[in-house]
N, C-alpha and C positions, 0 to 999 in steps of 0.2 A: 691576736690582740696583741702591740708591742706594751712592754712596761720597762721597769728598771732593770728587771733579770735578762731582760733578753739578748742576747748574742746576736750581735751583727756581722755579718760576712757582705763581702763584695766583689767586684771586679773592676778592674780599672784599667783604662786603655784611652788612645784615641785615634779612630772613633771607637762609640760603645756601646751607642743605640740600638743597633744592629743585634745587642747579644741575646742568645736564647739560654745564657747560665742562670739569670735570678728564676726566669718559670722550671728548670729543674730544677734548683735548689728548693727551693721554698714547696714545692710539689714532694718530695722527700722528707723534708722537715713537717709539714702537714699532717705525711701519712701515720707519720713514728711518732707525733705528738711532741717535736720536740720544740723548745722555745727559743726559737732561729730564726732571724731573718735575711734576705738577703738582696741587694739593692747594687745598681749600678751608677760607676762615680765616672765623667768624663777626665781624662788629666792627660796634659799634654808636655810636653819635655820639659819646660822650666818650670813647671808644679811639681815634677813627679819627687823631688826630694821632702820637700815640704808635705806633699801628701803621703810618704812614709813617717814621717814623725806622724801627722795627722792618727794616723793608723796605730799608732802606738800611742800615742794622747789618749784616745779617744776609746783603747780596749776594744777595738775592731778584730773578732775572734781570728776570721780567717777571707784572704783576701785571694782573687784569682789573678793574675797578669795577663792581659795581652798586649797585643799587637799598641806601641812600637818597643815597650820597655822591658822587654822580657833578660836584655842583657843589662842594659844601661842600670834598672834597678837592683841587681847585686851588689853593689858599691853601698848601697846605704842598708844593707842587713845586716845581723847581728852575726849571725850562723847560716851558713850555707850546707846543704846537704851534699854527701860526698859525691851520689851522683848527678846531681844537678850541678855542681864544680865541674865534674868532666867533661860535664855538654856544653857548659860555660852557658846557659841561660835557666832563669828559673820564670815558671808560671803558677808559679802556688806559694803564698806567706802563709807561715802560721805563729801567730800570736799568744805565747805564753809569759803571763805577769810581764811585758811589756818588752820581753825577746823575742826577736822576729828571727825565723827562721825560714830560708827559702826552699824548695823541693820542684823537681822536673815532673808531672806526670803527664805530657803533651806523650813522651814518649811510648811509654805504656799503654795509654790511650791508641796510639797509633798502631803498635802491635798486635794489640788486641783484635782490630778492628780489619785489620789483615789478615790475620791467622783466621777468622772464622770463614775466610774463603779460600785461603790456601797456606802453605806451609813456606816459610821465608829460607831456612838454610839451605844452603847450596844453590841460590838463585840469584843471576845477575839482574840489579836494581837500578833503573837510572830516574836521578831524584830531581824535579827541577826547583831552582829554587835556594839562596843559601842565608836565608836569612832566619831568624828565632827558632822558629819552627823546624826547619832544616835540620838544626842541630841537633834537636831531640827526637827527629824521626831516624836521621843517620845514625845515632848513639845505637839507638833501638834496633835497626837494622844491621847491626854492628856486632851488637851482641846477639841478636837472633843468628848468627852465621852468614849471612849473607856471603857468597863466593865473592861477588865483587858488585861493588857500588862504586856508581858513574855519576858524580855532581853536575849538572847544565844550569846554569844562568846565564840571563842577560847580560850581567857584566863578566866575563871570564874572570877578573882579577877576583874578584867576594869570593866564587867559586874557588878560585887556586886558595887563595886562603884559608877558607872551611877545608877543602882536600885535604889540606899538606898539615892540620890538625888530625888529622881522620886518616888519614897515610894513605887514599883513595883519590880514583882518578876524576877528571874535570873535563871544563872544556862550556863552551857558552852555546847557545841554544842553531847557531851554524849545523852544528854534530849532531841534532837529534836525528835524522835521517839515518844516517850512519850507527848511533847508538841504540835506537830504539827494535833497529833489528835485528840484535844480538841480546836484547832484555827479554827476563820473565814476568819481571815487572816493572809497570810504570808509576813513579808516585809523585802526584803536584801538589807540592809545598805553597806556593804562591798564592798572591790576592785576586789571580785572573781568573775571569768568571764570578766572583763576587757580586749579588746585589749592589749596585744598579748598574752591570756591565755584565748580562746576565751571556751577552749575545759572545764574549771574549773567550778565546782558546789558545793555547801556546802550540798546541797540535793539534796539526791537518787530517782531518778524518781521513786521508788514505796510508798514513803510517800505522793505523791499528787494527791490530789482525786477531783472529779468534782463542793465539796462544796466547795471547797478549795478558795479565792481570792487571786492571787499572787501579786507580784509587786516587779520590780529590783531597785535601785537607778541608775546601771549602762547603760549607754547610749549608749555604744560604746565596742561591734557592736551594731548594733543598734537593735536589738532581741539576749540576752543572750541565753547561753544552759538553765540555768532555763527558763525563757521564754517560749522557743522551746518546752522542754520537758514538762513545766505545759498546755501549748497550749494543746499537742499531748494527755494528763489526763482529757480534756476538763474542764480545769478550766478558769476563767474570769479572766482577766491578762490587768497589767496596766506596758506601757513600758519607762523606765526609760529617755527617751527623754522629758516625758509630764511635767515630776517633773525640768527637766532642764530649759523646756520652760518656765513654772509657774513661779519659781522663776526668771526669767531673765527677765519677761515682771513687774514684779516687781521693780527690778533694774534698769529696766529702765524707768520706770516713778519718782522713788527716782533721777535718775542723770539730766536726762532733763526737768524735773518739767511738762511732758505731763501729762496730765492725764489719756488718755486710750492710752496704744501703740499698735500698728498696730501686733495683735497680729495673723492674717494669714499673713501676710509678714515673719512675725521672723518664724513663725512654717516651711513655705516650705524654707526659706533658712537652717534651721535648717535640715531635711531631704535630701534637696539638700545635704549639706557638709556630712553629714552621710551616705548617700547613696555610694559616695567617698573612705568613707574606705575602 
């Protein structure tokens, strides 16, 4: 039950109604008996600055930041963690006595989800997308010593900008066939295939092959068209919910100060919530 001492955490974004984070975080609070509660607030671009001031004024302990605010939110924070600063995107805010510090847990979540199925070091990776999520994922892939990273995007100029910052190769989606032929890992970071557009995919099925590891950042639906067709092509895959889980685990620990989040409980809540969608 909420009371005057309950610590509030939340996710902000637009859209945000589809978010699985409240179910995952609240399940963790409940099993550990923590006086925390997690909710969701829809915040558009025009409201972002005022929303951040609201976090400070209301004493909201922790905030998860989702699309489209991961980059724009940075200018309103008091401090940015060194890793998030390198990435150029924030998905986590921690409020300590009115001081707001930004972090990026996306990259850790993404790397852990891939490394459950394959190693990254020495591999050639094709990454689809050049948005806020791609920044964290690209950083992580380079941290894990991928041999080669190629960023492909519908708008080549956006891919060029991010690739230039990272010192990697880029192109547009017309190069997908050629680039995938030499890739070991495909990482899909865009919103393509997300509910309610489950029938969409950027990758023609005929380009998928058994020795390609495929991961999709989209977690709703539980299995995207890309993942389903990758399985049919006998590719090893990583589901998007794993990335969501692991980035959320790190957030949970930052918000609460708990050293080890209840991963199994959080995963169960996440899967149960996804199964209802």
